C-alpha positions, -999 to +999 in steps of 0.1 A: +176-222+164+198-203+190+219-182+165+235-166+195+262-173+221+270-158+255+306-150+264+313-148+302+340-123+309+360-133+340+393-115+333+397-081+350+420-070+321+393-079+296+366-061+317+389-030+319+394-031+281+356-034+275+350-006+299+374+016+279+355+009+247+322+017+264+336+049+279+349+061+246+316+055+229+298+071+258+318+103+253+311+102+215+274+097+222+273+126+246+290+149+221+264+139+195+236+149+219+246+186+219+224+204+245+217+171+264+254+161+266+260+172+302+228+155+314+237+123+295+272+122+312+255+122+346+235+090+339+249+057+351+249+037+319+271+008+328+286-011+357+312-032+339+338-027+366+315-031+396+290-059+388+295-095+398+292-109+362+298-094+328+285-113+298+286-104+261+257-116+240+266-122+203+251-134+171+273-163+159+292-166+127+276-185+099+242-178+114+224-175+081+220-213+078+208-216+114+179-192+114+145-206+104+125-179+087+154-158+077+144-156+041+112-137+050+125-121+082+162-114+078+164-100+114+151-131+131+185-138+146+185-104+163+149-111+176+161-145+189+191-130+209+168-102+222+144-129+235+173-148+251+185-116+269+150-109+281+146-144+294+179-140+313+168-106+326+135-120+339+152-150+355+177-127+372+150-105+386+131-135+400+164-144+418+167-109+431+196-100+408+199-068+388+208-067+351+218-039+328+221-040+290+250-018+279+247-008+242+273+019+239+302+002+221+316-003+186+306-039+178+336-044+154+361-032+180+345-053+207+345-084+184+382-079+178+389-074+215+371-107+223+387-126+194+354-134+178+354-152+145+345-133+113+308-129+110+302-130+148+286-098+161+284-086+198+249-073+205+250-065+242+272-062+272+253-075+301+261-065+337+246-089+362+246-093+399+233-084+433+219-049+438+212-029+469+177-020+456+158-019+424+147+014+409+111+021+418+106+030+381+129+029+351+161+049+357+158+069+325+123+079+335+134+089+370+162+110+356+138+128+332+155+114+301+125+096+288+088+092+296+070+059+297+042+059+272+009+044+281+001+009+268-029+022+248-004+043+228+015+011+219-013-012+211-033-013+179-062-035+167-067-048+132-052-019+114-021+003+122-031+033+142-064+020+153-065+019+191-089-006+206-099+016+235-106+046+213-123+030+183-148+005+194-174-012+170 
């Protein structure tokens, strides 16, 4: 149903304004992290000013009528835009391009900045372009911020909490 749109940001002035919104939210996020604040501020969380392309992914206005299954799954539109972003990410990687998903922004302020119609909601700022190299493993893992969990901790069989590798018939 494609209840999303992508907005390509070409203007340096608009990129700079977006960067300002992200930086403001980054500082607020760091403050909320208390003891991890300093470590958080050392992480590269966005490349809005340096990357080749900046795109904003948004859910469109009036999307309720465009999402099949919304009565039973009200967040289907969000799942749809996430799939579109993942497809873009995979296609970029195949082409040797890097992509980052910036999520540190106030969606209302970004929507206003981008003159989006009422009801449209920005979901992601995407930084896309050539990179010198890819991280050998996820950056947040390399930086000690998060630990990748093994697949067997993420996969259940038949009933919630039942791990197939641990509870065989």
